[in-house]
N, C-alpha and C positions, 0 to 999 in steps of 0.2 A: 509100790505106790507111784503114781504118775507124777511127773515134774510139774510144778505149779509155777509157770513162767510169768514174767511181767506182762507179756502179750496176752496170755490167758486171763490174767487179772483185769487188764484193760478191756478185753473183749467182754468179760462178764459185766463190767461197769457200763459199757456201751449198750449191751443187751438190756440191762436193767433200765437204762435211760430211755431207750426207744420203747420198751414195753410199758413203762410208766406213762410216757406221753400218749401212747396208743389208748391205754385204759382211761386216762384223764380226758382225752378228746371224746372217746365213745360215751363215757358216762356224762360228761358235760353237755354234749349235744343232745343226748337222750333226755337228760333232765330239762334242758331248755325246751325241747320239743314237747314233752309232757306238760310242762307249766304253761306254755303258750296255748296248747290245745285245751287242757282241762280247766285251768284257772282263768285265762283271759279269752277263751273260746275264739282263737284266731287260727283257723286251719291253714291259711296261706303261710303264716309265719312258721307254723309247726312243720309244714312241708319243707320250708327253707332249711330248718334245723335238721330235717331228715337227710338232706343232701350233705350236711356236715357229718352225719354218721357214716354215710357212704365215703366221704373224703377220708375219714379216719381209717376205714378199712383199706382204701387204696394206698394211703401212706404206709400202713403196716406191711402190706404186700410188696410195695416198692422196696422197703427196707430189707425184707426177706430175700427178694430177688437180687438186690445189690450185694448182699453178703449171705451166700447160701448156708454157711455154717451157723448163722445167727440163732436158729432155733435150738442148737445144741448147747449154747452157753447158758449157764445159770442153773443147770440141773444136777451138778455134783454137790454133795453135802457141804463141802468147803465153800462153794459159791453161795449156796442158800444161806449159810450161817455168816457169810461175810468174813471168812477166815483168810484175809489177805496177808501175805508176807510183807508187802510194801506198806510201811506205816502210814503214809499219806492216804493211800486208797482205803486202808482199813479204817482210819479215823473218820474220813469223810463219808464212807459207806455206812458206818455205824451211826454217825450223826444224822444222816439223811433218813435212815431207818427209824431211829428214835423219834425224830420230829414227825415223820409220817404216822407212826403209831400213836403218838400223843395227840395229834390233831384228829386222827380218825376216831379215837376214843372220846375226845371232847365233843366232836360233832355228833357222834352216835348218841351220847348221853343227852345233848341238847335237843336232838331230833326226837328222842324218846319222850322227853319231857314236853316238848312243844306239841307233839302228836296227841298226847293225852290231854293237854290243855285245850287244844283245838276241838277235840272230840267232846270234851265236857262243856266248854264254854263258847264254842264257836260253831262254824259250819263244818260238819263232818265230811262234806263232799270235797273239801279242800285236801284231805289226806287219803282219799279213796284210792289213789293210784300209787301210793308209796314213794313220794319224792325223797324222803329222808335217807333210805338206804342208798339211793343213787348219790345223794349229796355226800354221804359218808365216804363212799368209795372215791368219788371225785376229789374231795379235799385231800384224802390220804395220798392218792397217786399223784395229784398235782404237786403237792409239797415234796414228794419223793423226786419227781422229775426236776423241779426247780432246784432242789438241793444238789442233784447230780449233773446238771447240764453243763457246768463249767469245770468239773473236777479234773478231767483229762487236760483241758487247756491250761488250767492253773498249775498242774503238775509239770508241764513242759516249760513254763516260764522260769527263767533263771531267778534265783533269789536276789533281791536287792541288797547291795552291800550297805551295812550300817556304818556311819562315820565313827 
């Protein structure tokens, strides 16, 4: 069995952090692009958000070029399950995953209900392009990113002494 070093665990958290930000940016910009085009009929604004999608891709490719082994992190079963030996990383990763899952399920249910209410009582054209699946993924990955963004920085800070 391979050794599960602190560096491997930190690299897994870094890869999760960058991946979550990439997905959140992609889905967020795509959601805004679709809303501005289909709901508000503003093709110029939609094109601006299209550049945001391109920016997201450039950001991800930059991160991959900066750290070539980046794409290999997170694929072992222990990494996928968040089975970290370091208690701090394990608890923070578990908390981030739980929060992302809870928010994703909540938004998915609200989107499901809102979609049916709009179709029954409103203008069905507003849900013709499926914004709620994008919103669901966006909320889940954004919460995961925000939960993990300071994990490694906080871990390196010395504990404050209590009087």
